[in-house]
N, C-alpha and C positions, 0 to 999 in steps of 0.2 A: 447419455449426456441430457441434462435438464435444459428447458428451454433459456433459462438465464445465461447457461454457459455458452450456449449457442450465440447468444446476442452478445455476449463479452469477447467472443473470438472476432467478430467482424471489425473491420477498421472503421475507426471514427471519422469526422468531418476533416480533423486535422492530420489524419494519416498516421495515427497510433493504433496498434493492435493490443488490445487487453489481453494480459496472461492470466493475471488473478487479482483479486481484491480483497482487502482485510475489512470485512463487512462489520465484523465485532468492534472495530476501532472507532467507528462512528458512533456506535451505542455506547461505548464504555468511555470515550473521552470527548472532551470539548476542545475541538481544533483550533488552534490560536494561529498558526503560520504554516504553509506549505512550501515545499522545495523540491525540484526535480533533481535528481543525481544519477551518475552512472553506476554501474556496478561491474566489478572486475569478476569475470567467470572463466572457467576453463570450457573446452570444446564440447565436452559431454553434457555440461549444464546447458548450455546455449541449445543443444539439440533437444534435450528433455523440455526446456521452456517452449521451444517451437512446437512440441507435442501438446503444449497447453497444461503441463504439470507443474504446480508450485504451491506453496501453502504459506501465508505470512501470519496466521492465526496467532501464534505465541511469540512473533518476532519483536525485535526492538532494535535501536540504535544506539551506540556507545561512542563517546569520543575519549581517546586514549591519551596517554601521557605526551605522544609526539603529535598531538594535535590532528590525528588522523581518524576518519569516521568508519566504523565498522557496523555491519549488520549482523546480528547475533540471532540465532534461533529460526531462521528461515529454512523452510525444507524445500529442496529441488530434489526430487526422486532420481535415483539412479537411471540413466538412460538405458533402456531395453535392449538394445543391439551393441551396447558398450562392451569394451574386452576388458582385461586386466587393468588398463589406464582409466577406468571409470573413477567418478568424484565420490567424495563423501556426502551423503544427503544433508546433514545438518551442520557442515563446516560454517566457519566465520567468513565473512565475504567483505572485502574492502569496498567502500563507497567513494566515488570520484566527485569531488567538489573543490572550488577554487579556495585558496586560503582564507580569503576575507569572508566567504560564505560559511566557512566551518567556523570561524571566529565568532560570526554574530550567532550562529546556532549555538555554539558552546556557551555563551553568555545568556542565552534564553534556556537552554537545557539545565543550567546550575541552578536557576530559580527554584525555590522550594516547590515541590509538587508537580513539576513539569517532565515531561518525558519525550523521547523522539520514538514516534510510531509510524511504521510503514502503512501507506493506506493502499497502494495498488503497484503492480510491476506490469510492465508493458513494453512494446517494442516501438521504437520512434526512430524512422529513417534506418531500419534495421539493426539498431543499437538497442540492448536491454536498458531500461531505464526504470527508476524506483522513485515513486512520489513518497517523500518523507514528511512528517508534520511534527512540530512542537505541540504537544496537547498536554491538557490537565485532566486527570481522572475524575469522572463524574461520580458523585454519591448517588444512592438508590433513589433518593426524592428528586435529583436533578433528572435522571432517566424517566422518572414517571412524568415529569414536567415536559421532557422532550416529546413522549408519546402522546400526551394530551393536544400539544400544539399540532403534531402531525395529524391527529385525529380531526382536529378542527380545520386544518388546512384542506384535508381531503374531503370533509364535508362542505365546505365552501366551494371547492372545485366541482363537486358534484351538483350542487344547486346552479351553480353557473351554468354548467354543461346542459343540465335540465332546462334552463330558461333559454338558452340559445336554441335547443331543438323546437322550441313552440313557436 
C-alpha cells in the first residue's frame, strides 16, 4: 500500500473516510459544479469498499429517460470471501439524488461539451457516498496552463516557507 493510499483511508475532520479518488478527472476536466449523492449497493460491494477496493478511472454518470441517475463503468472488485451471491465488478449502479437535484444536473449535463464525472467515493456516517461533478473536458493547451499555474503556486509556497524559516 502506498503512502497516499494510507492517507486516503483515514477519517477526515468531517467524519468521512475516503475509499478512492479519480485523480485523472481533475487533470482531464475543468470542474464546474460538485454534488454528493448516495449509491445503491449490494452487500458484497459494501464489504469490498470497506476493504478499500474501487476504481473510478473510466467511470461516468448518465441520466436516463426516467430521470434516474446511473454510475457507469465504475469497478468494485468482487469480495474475496464472497460466495455464489457475489456481485459483478463493473455493473451499472443507481445514484440517489432528489428529483430537483437531478433536474438541475440534467440541464447542466445536456449543455454541449459537459459530462458527469465521479471525483471520489467515500463513507459518510457509515453510508457509501459519491462526489459527482459536472465537468468540461480540457484541451491539451488547457492542461499545460494548469500545470504552469500549479508550478508557479508551488514556487511561491516554497519562497514563503523559506522566508518564514529565516
